[in-house]
Structure formats: C-alpha cells, structure tokens
Phi, psi and omega in degrees: 000316184298324180300315179294321180295318179299312181295316182301313181294320180295315181294319178301323180278354178059049175234156179280168176298321179296319179295319178296313180303314179298318183297326183253005173082033179235164175288149186296330183294328183295328180297320178296317178299316180296314182293331178273354181077014181283333176221153176256138179291148177292168177299322179296320180292322178298317178297316179299318178296317181298317179295316182297315183271358180057049175232169177277157174296326177300323177296314181299323183278354179083014179271350181213153178258009178215000000 
C-alpha cells in the first residue's frame, strides 16, 4: 500500500523521483525501490515523506484514507 501512496502523491505533486529524493534527503534510486515495493521505507523516511506531502503517516501506511 505504501508504494502506491508514495507514487500517487509524487505524481499528483508533479515531481520526479530525483526531486522527491533530494527534498527528503535520500538518494534518487531508493524512491524507485519504494514505489515498486522492492524495499520498504524506514520509519524516519515515512515521517519525512509525510511531512513533505503534508499527509499523516497513517495515510501513507494505508491505515487511513485522509
């Protein structure tokens, strides 16, 4: 679920994987791994993503729809 949410939010914001990675302080390749579900983001990364996208961590994790 988190992989789909990350991609959905990134596309909605119209930014590239590299731009997202730079904004949250990670390498660009990791965003691709997360979006494909090959790797799971750490708790620190989930918090950074939630802050960047202005959503809750529960939303990213699929525990909430808002």
